[in-house]
N, C-alpha and C positions, 0 to 999 in steps of 0.2 A: 379615497380609493384604497389606500394602503391598509387602513383599519378594517375596511369592509372585506378585503381579500384575506386579511389575517384571521378575522372571525370565521370566514368561510373555510379556511384551512383547518382550524381546530374543530369546527362543526363536523367535518368529514374525517376526524382523527382515526376512526375505525379503518378507513381506507388508507390513510397516509402514515399510520403509526409504524408499520413494519419497515418501509423504506427510510423513514426519518430516523428511527432507532438504529437501523443498519448503517446509515451515514454517520451517526454519532459514534457508534462502536468502531467503525472503520477509521474515523479521524483520530480517536483516542489511541488506537493501536499504532497507527502510522506515526503519530506525534511522539509516542513513547519510544518506539524502536528507532525512529529517525535520529534520536539523541545520540545513539551509538555511532551512527554514520558520521555525524558532525564531529564527535569526539575523535574519530579516526581520520578526520580530514578527508572524507570520501563523499562530499556533498553531491557531486555530479554522478556518482556511481548509480544513484537511483534512476537516472535516465536510461542507462544500459539495463538495469534490473527490470524496469517496467516494459522495455522493449523485449527482453527475454521472456517475460510473463506473457506478453502478447503472442510471441512466437509459439509458446507452449500451448496456448489456446488453439492457434491455427494448426499446430502439429496434431493435437488430439482429434480435431475434426478430420484431418487428412487420414489418420489411422482408422477412424470410423468409416470413412469413404472406401478405403482399400480393403479392409477386413470385414466390416459389417455389411457393406454393400449399400443398398437403398436405405436411407435414414428413415423413410416413412413406412418401411416394412416392420410391423410390430410383431416380433417374436421374442421368446424368452432369451435367446442367445443375443439378439441385437440389443435388447434392453440392458443386458448384463454388460456388454461391451461399452455401450453409450454412457450408462450411469455410473459404472464402477471402474472397469479396466482402463477406459480411455476418457476418464473424467477431466474436463478442462482445468479444474482447480488443481488437480494433482500434477498435471504436466506443466502448468504455469509455475507452480511452486518448485517443481523439479529443475526446470531450466533456469529459474531465478537463482536457486541455490548453487547450481553448477557455475553460473556466471559470477556470483558473489564470491564463491570459494576460490576460483581461479584468479580473480582480480585482487583478492586479499593477500595472495602469496607474494613473497619477496622475489623480485627478478631484476637483477642489475642491468640486463641487456634491454629490457623493455619496461619502461616506467609505468606507473599505475594509470596515468592519464592516457597513455597510448593504448593500454589494454581496454580501458573504458570505451575509447573511440572505436576500436576494432570490434568489440562486442556489440555496440550500438549499430554500427554499419552492417555487420554480418546478420544480426537477427532482424533488422529492419528490411534488408534486402530479401532474406529468406521468407519473411512473412508476406511480402508483396508477391514474390515468385510463386509461392505455394497457394496463395489465396484463390487463384483461378482453377486449381485442381479440386477444390472442395465442392461437393454436390449438395450440401445441406441447405436448409431454408435460409435465404439471405437475411431475413429479419432476425433469425436466431443467431447467425454469425455476427451481425451488427450489434446485437444485444450484448454478446460476450466480449467483443473487441472494444466497443465504445463505452461499456459499462451499463449496468441495469439498475441504477439507483432509482429511476422513476418507477420501476415495477420490480420488486424483489420477491422471488418465489420462496416458499416455506423452506425448501432445502438449503438455499443460500443463507437465509436468515438464521437457521439453526446452526449451520456451519460457522457463521460469524460469532454467534453466542458462545459456542464451545471453544472456539479459538481465543476469544477474549478472556474467558475464565482460565484456560490453561496457561496462556502467556502471562496474564497478571499474576497468577500463583507462582510461576517460575521466576518472574521478576522480583516478587517479594522475597523469595528464598535466596536468589543468587545475584541480586542487583549489585552488591558490593564487588563480587568477583567479576561481573561483566564490566563494571566501570573501571576497576583496576586494570583489567586486561586491555580495555580499549584506550585508556588514558596513559598508562605506563606499563607496557607489557614486560619490560625488563625487571621492574620491581615485582611484578606478579610472579615471574619465574623464580626470582630470588626467594620470595616468601613461600614457595612450594605449592602455589595454586595449580590445580589441574588445567593448565592452559589449553591443551588440545581439546579436552572435553568441553570446557566452557565456550571456547571459540566456535566449535562446530554446533553446539547447542544454541548459541546466540544467532549464528548465521542461519540455522534452520528456522528459527522464529521469524527472522527478518524476511527470509525467502517466502515462507508460507503466508505471512501477513501481506507482503507485496503482491503475491500471486492472486489471492482471493480478493484483495482490494482492487487490483487492476481489472479483474473480471466484473466486479460490482459497480465501480464508479468510473473506470477508464484510466488511461495512463497519465493524462495531464493532472487531474486532481490528486492522483496517487503520489506523483512527484511533489506537488505543492504541499500536500499534507504531511509528507515525510520530512521536509526541510524547513519550511517557513515557520511552523509552530515552534521548532527548536530555536531558530534564530530570534524569534520574538521572546521566548522564555529566557534566553541568555542575556537580554538587554537589562533585566531587572532582577536577576538571581545570581548569587555568588557561589552557591553550593550545587554540586551535581544532583543531589537528591531533589532539590527544589526545581532544578531545570527539568528533570524527568517528570515531575508532577505537573508543572506549568505547561510543558509542551503537550502532555496528554490532554490537559483541560482545554488548551487552545485548539488542539486538533479536533476534539469532540465538539466544541462550540462552532468551529468552522464547518464541520460536516453537517451538523443539524441546522444552523442558521443559513448555510448555503442552500440546503434543500428548501427551506421555507422561502427564501428570497427568490429562488427559481420559480416557485409556484406563484408568488405574488406578481413578479415582473415578467413571467412567461419566457424565461431564458433557459439555456442549458444548465443542468444541475452541476455538472463538472466545472463549467466556467464560473458559475455562481460561488461554488465552494472555493475555488482558487482566488476569486476576487475578495471574498470575506477574509480568508486567512492572510491575504496581502494587506488588507486594511488593518487587521489586528497587529501585524508586524509594524506597519506605519505608526499606529498609535503607541506601541511600545517604544519605538525609536524616538517619538516626540516626548514621551514621558521621561525617558532617560536623558534626553537633551535638557529638558526643563529642570530636572533634578540636579544635573551638573551645573546648569546656569545659576540656580539659586544658591547652590552650595559652593 
């Protein structure tokens, strides 16, 4: 049965190529950028970030409802508002960056864990409260809130391709500065690195990747693919450079293999991706244990 369904999947590759590649690209991006969250000891920040991204999607729909009016009314103005001015990807990235920036600041009266909890509760409550005010097609809302990895439209696929290229190029050019700033900000300041620029630039990348990933695959796999590939990579790599590479590879494998497993076993794509990346982490833990045992 497994082999038969696997062959069926690749026979229909023309149909599944775009969502599969989108899942691979998404996993690679989240695994790569999630390394910086782990370096900054902000593992659970992604929970608040994905919730902020979800609220951004709900907020964009609400703005369309209030300003555009009937979402089924096809006019030049309504299409402009829907596709550009109130695009869900833009607002999800905007609220994600806003959340990430505020939580990343130093505040002696309110520690980071408290700010993460406040952001999660606030955005989750607002998303639920505003959901009933939206008049768009329920299927379209569910596609954006729960992820659309099963069926990826051309616009989302192209946006993910461009995002992957831009972020990879920026990582190649600035990864040393990003790592130094995340791992040892005091040393980065002494060395004269442009800390403010690098920090905002990195936060923008994380926010954008989280926003479009939450829209494409949902909040659960976005959180899983941001953290678990990094934890798996850290088990068998001593250098940050290797951790960045391994976490990106593990994220890509989890995204692609999770999509294939979802097809074969007829389960949720997001759940399958989360299970696959968890298994990769378990394997890495076992390998590290065995290496330590034999040595």
